[in-house]
N, C-alpha and C positions, 0 to 999 in steps of 0.2 A: 537375576533372572525375572524378567515381567510375566506376570501370570495370565497371560493372554494370548491367543492366536487367532490367525484369521478366520478359523471355520466356524462356523455359526453352530456347530457342534455343542462347541464350548457354552455358547449364551443358553443353549438349551438346557443342559445338564446343570448349570451353576444360576442359572436364572439372568433376566436381563439387565444391560446395563439402566440405570435409572428407572426402575420397575414402577410402575403405575402404581397408584393409592392414595387416599385421601391425604392431607397435610398433618403431619405428627403434632404432638405438643413441643416438641423441639425444635421442629421446622417453624412452627407458629413463633416461637421465641426467637427465631432467628430472622423471620419477615417483620417483626414489631419494628427493627431498629433499622429499616429502610423505609424513609419517608420522602416526601416530594420536597418538603422543607430543605433537608440533607442534600437531595440532588441539586435543587435550586443554588444552594449555597454554593457547591463547587462550579455549577455552570456559570453562574453570573460572574464569578472570579475568572476561568479560566476563558471565557468568550467575552472579557471586558476589552475596551479601548486601549485600556493600558498596558495589555501584552500585542499590541499591535500586528494581530492575526498569526503570531507565533509560526513566522519564517523559519526555515530551517538554511543556515543558522540565524539567530538574531537573539537581541537582548530579551525579547517577548518569550522565547524559546525557553532561554534559560530560567527566567522567571518562573514559566509554568514546571518545569522540572524541581526546581526548589520547592515548590508549593507542595507538589505531589510527593516528594522525598518527607516533608514537614508531615504532610496526612499519613503516611505510611508510619512515621515515627510516633505519632499520635494515637494510632490504633493499636500501637505494640506489636505491629509487624515487624520481623527481623528484616536487617539490610540484606539483600540477596546481590548485590553487584559487586564491585573490584575491592579488595583490600579493606573490607569490613565496611563500606559504603552503601548506600543505595543507588549508585551509578554503575553502569557498564561504559567504560569510556572506549570509544571509537574513533580512532586517529584518522582524519581526512583531509583530504586535499581540496582547496577551494579554487578553482580555476576560472578565472576571469579575460575575457577577451577584450583588450582595448581596440576601440573604433577609430582612434585618432589615425590620420592617415590611410582609413580605409578607403579603397576604390576598387571596383570592379566595372569593366566596360567590355561591351559587345559591340562588332562593328562588320559590316558587310561592303564588298567592294563597290557597290552602288551607293555607298553614304549613309545607309540607314544605321542607326546606333540605339544603343541602351545603355546607360550608367546609372550606377549608385553610389555616394560618398558616404553612405551609412545608413541612410533615412531608412526605412521600413526592409532592413535588413540585419541580418545577425551572422556569424561566421562561427563554426566549430573547427579548431586546429591542432595540432601539437607542435608545429613550428612556424615561423615567418613564412609568407608567401610573396615572392618576386617573381610574377609570370608574365612574360611577354609575347604576344601575338601567337597564341596557343591555337593550334587547330581545334575546331569545335565538332562534336559529336552530339546529336540530338536522338534522345531515348525517350519513347511513350511506353508508359505501362498502362494497359486498359484492364486486365486481370492476371491471375498468376500463371497463365498460360502464354501471356506476350512474351514473344521472342527477344533475346539479347542479344546483342554485338559480342563479338568474340573478344577474349582477351586480348589478342593482338591488335585488334580495332580502337579497344580502350585505352591500352596502357599509354600514358603521356599526355594523353588527350584533356580537353575540356569537356567535360559532360553536362550537357543542358537536359535534366530530367523532367519530363511531365507526366504526372500521375493523374489520370482521369478520377474524375469525384466518384467515389465509392468504390475504387478497386480494390478485388480482394487480391491478397499475396502480395501487396505493394512493397511491405517493410522487408520481406525476403528477396524480394528482387532487386529491392536498393542494397540489401547487404551482398547480395552476389555482384552487382556493379563495383562495389567499394573494393571487393577482393581482386577486381581486375586492375587496381591501380592506375585509376584516372589522375592526372596532374591535379584537377579541382573536380567538384561537381558542384552544380547550381543547381536550384530546384526552387519552384514556387509554392510556397505553403504561409501559414499563419506563424508570425515571427513571436518566438517566447518573450514574455517582459522578464524573464529572470535574466541577469547580466552575468550569471555563472552558471558552471555545473560542479559537481561534486563526484570524487573517487576516492574510494579508500586507499590510505597512505600506503598500503602493502600491496595494491594491487599494478600489476604492471603498466607502463606507460602505453598507449597504442598509439601506433604509425599510420594510423588511417588516412588516406587523404583529405586534404581540407575540404569542407562543405559547407557552403554559403546558401543561406534561405534568405528570400525575399518576399514580401508580400504585396509588392509593386505590380498594379496592373499592366503597366507599362511592357514589364518584363514578359509577361505571360502571351501579351500581343506578338511581341517580336518573336516569340518562340514559336508561335502559332504560324509565322510568316515563313519558316525554315523548313527544309524539307527534312523528312526522316533520314537516320545516319549520317552520313558526311555531308558538313553544309561548307557554304563558302565563308561563314562567318569566323572571325579571329576574337581570342578573348584574351584581355590584359586585367592583371591581379595585383593588388597590393594588400596585406593583412598582415597586421603586427603580430610578433609571437606573443602567447598566452602568458598570463601571470599567475603564479601558484604561492599559495599560501596555507600554512599547515592551521589545521583548525579540529578542536576536540567537540565532538559530539557524544552524546548521551541517551541510553536506554535507563528507565530508572525501576527499578525492580525491588519488590519487596517479598519476603519469604515467610511462610507459615509451615513450618515442618510438622509432617503428618504424626499421629499418635499410634497406627500399628507396627509393631516391630519389624515386618516384612514389606507391607505397602508403602511405608513412609519412604521406600527406596522410590517409589514411583511418583512421578509429580504431574500436575495439570496445569498447563498454561492458561491464565486470564489476561487477556491483551486488549489493546486500544491503541491508537497514535495520538502522541499529544501536538503535533505539529499541524499548521495548516498553511495557508498561501502567503500570508503577510499582506503587505498594503499596494495596491495598484498606483504604478508609476504615472497613468494616465486617468483623466476623466474630472469630473466636478461631483461635490457633495461628498458623501461618504464612501472613502477609498479603503477603508480597513475590513479586511476579510476576516471576521471574527470567528467563525468556525465554530457556532455553538453545536449544531447537530454533527456537522462533519469538523472535528471529531471530539468536541468537548464532552457531548453527551457519554460517548463511549469510555473516555477516561472517567466521568463521573459514576459511570458503571462500574467499573473497575475499583473505584475508592469507596464505593458503597459495600461492594461485596467484602471488600478487605475489612472494613468498620464491620460489618455484621457477623463475619465470619471469624474473623480475629478476635471478635469481642465475646466470644462464647468460651467456657471454661471447657467443655469437651471440644478437643480438636478434631477435624476430619482424620480417617485413616491414612489418606494420601496426602503428600506435601503439596501445596498451593503455592504457586509464584505468580504474583500479582505483576504485571509489567506493563509500561507506557513506553511505544517507541519513537523516535526521531524520524523525521524524514520520508513518511509515508508518500507525502506530495510529491517528492522527488523521485520517486520510482522505490517504493517500498524499502527504502534505504535500511531503517531501524532492526526490521525483521528479518531481512537477508543478513545482517551484520551479527544477528543474535545466532539465527540458524547456521553460520559459519564459526560462531563463537559461543556456544552453548555454556550456560553457567551451570545447568543441570545437565546429564549426557542425555542427548536424543533418544537413546535407546532404552532410557528409562522415563522417558515423557510419553505419557499415555494419551494425552489430550491437549488442543490447543481451543478455546473458545476465545475467539476475536469478537469485538464489538464495537460496531459504528452505526451511525444514523439511528441511534435510541431514542431519541426524544421528540420528533415530530411526527406528526401524524398525518399531515397534509400530503400525502403521495401524491404525485401526478396523476396517478389512475384512479385515484378517490381514496377516502378516509380509509386509516387503518388502525382505529380504535380497538383495544383488546385483541389485538394480532402480534404475532412475533413471525418472523422467517429469517432465513440464513442461506449463506452461499453454500452450494453443495448440499442442499439438505438432505439429499437421500444417497449420498457418497458413503457416510458413514451412519453408524447405530446414535451418533450425536443425535440426530433428528428425532430418533423415537424417544431419546432421553428428555427433551425439550417439549413434544408432544405429551408424555406423561407427567411434566411437570404442570404443563399447561391445563391439563384436564383437573388436575389437584387444585390451580389457583383460577380457573375461569376465564384462563387466556387461549385463545384459538392459536394454531400454528397452520401453516400453509407454505407451499414451495412456488415462485414465480416459473412460470413455463420458460422465459427468457434469462430473465435477470439472476436466480439463483445460479445459474451454471456462469451465465458472463461474468458477472463480478466476483467470482471466484479468483480470478487469475488477476483481479484489479484491487484486491484485499490482501490485509497482512497476514491472512491464514494461509497464502499460496507458498512462501517460504519454507512453513514448518510442514506443508503437505508434500512438498517437493523433497523433502529429507525422509519423509514415510509417516510421519507424525499424523493421526486422524486429528484433521483441523477444519475449522468451520467461522465464517465470520456471523455474526447474529445480528439481525437487525429489525427494524420497524417500518422506516419507508425507505423505499430503492431511490427514486429522484424525486425531489420536493422543490417547490419554488425558491430561489434564493442558493441554489446548490452551486458553490463555486462562485458567490455573488457576495457583496458586501451586507445584503440585506439578511442573513444566516444569524440572527440575533438570539439570546438566549429568552428574550422574552415571548417567543414564537414556540417555543418549547412545551409541548401538553405534559406538565409536570405530573398531573394526577395519574394518566396513562402510563408515563415513563415509571411512576412508582410501582404500577402495578405489572410492568414487564420486568422490571429487574427482580421484584420478589418471585416472578415464575423462573428468572435464570438462577436466583438464589437456591431454589428447591432443586432444581435440575442438577447444578453444582455440586450441592451437598450429597444428591442421591449419587452421582459418579463416584465421587471422591470416597464414598464409603462403600461402593459396591465390589462385590468379590470380583468381579469380571470387569476388564477395561473396555473401552471403546473400539470399534473396528471398522476398518474399511469394509464396505458392502461388495464383495468381490463380484456379486453377478452385475453391478453396474458397468455398462460400457463406457463409461468415462474414467474410471479410476483405476485402469490397467496401470500405467505407471507409478502411481501411489501405492498400489499394493507391490510391485517390483520393489520399489525404495524401501517399503517397509520389511519386506524379505531381508533385502541386502544388511538394512540396518540391523537386523536380528539373527543374523545368520550364524553366530556362533550360540544362541540360546537353545 
């Protein structure tokens, strides 16, 4: 049974998680092994051109995984993956949409037309499309209250979807339209440069309507001229069937068993994603997205913690799992896979500290030297633990009025939080120059500051791992209700 409950009375009686206090001699020993040079060594390899941006899947991603596993082995951290290895294997399907023979054409009785044969277009479909002279319905979404046509009006027709810039609730309205079973849906949006999508091999295939996206301005102008609702236009489309390929993706996991006979059954996850977005298919000059801050810096943090804590004779009371995820940039894939297939039972997982954007201090809103923040900073008592550790090490903590909440759902902490585990993502900068651009190079990392903040994190992790009480959701926070409910469901038998 996990020795904690949601009520704050427990913390009052037994003492707060990660209690404040000066750095102890044992903690000083822990911090001494975390250096700018060590962090820079990991960063310079993981963000090198050799790894070609660590796309999921790619050879560069596999090289990064092997490097991380080798470091865990060097630190003496036990394998925490499948069958005595450092890897949790995740069977996936890579689904590629051929564009050979692609054609979509719109035409009105008065001779006006728009056509694409694949340029500035992409398609998502579960089967081949051969549509001829479909009736066309125009649907405009301005906000979450925009009216939708009836299922009878949509069924079997081609839908031209226009989404006003900044429209709230657009994704939900889009999903609602798809449930009405149009024959095909065409919309104007930025076309993803990724020529494939990924799906867990165990997930059922979807039968959603074919979805065509184009960034062609002529399409937008053609749609603008059509009336709302039923239109005189007709649509013809030819799209090849998608091609599926079985692939194996991997989370990399090291394990440090706890020393306390009871608390060792509880685990803390220390995580980061080791993928990035690969190489741009367009543009001149440097096209490799090295992803130094996003997120080789987070992986380097996990490795530094594994070396520092794993290298001590006295182990923490709780078990620590050091894990790096695949596929964050493809939709939090690795963390979601782990949450669905946990190595350590989730009901015995007391916290997840995820790390991202740990190295650069040139935040778009100003310098962030000697500071640390987190997503959902005040959602759990983990924020208090970081603040206490910062007070001991001379690092300030703060919560961004918008990004701390907004990035919660955009980071790998989300999958664990959805399961009920108190989880946050720790960062230094939110948005920085070169974010998701080829210029995110390791030389731009502020290694001296990174050394300081990673040492702060090490103190916080050590105190959480040795505390008699475990982290909790802050029940009074208005945004954590569903996480509290998930926590209770997770521990219903305790």
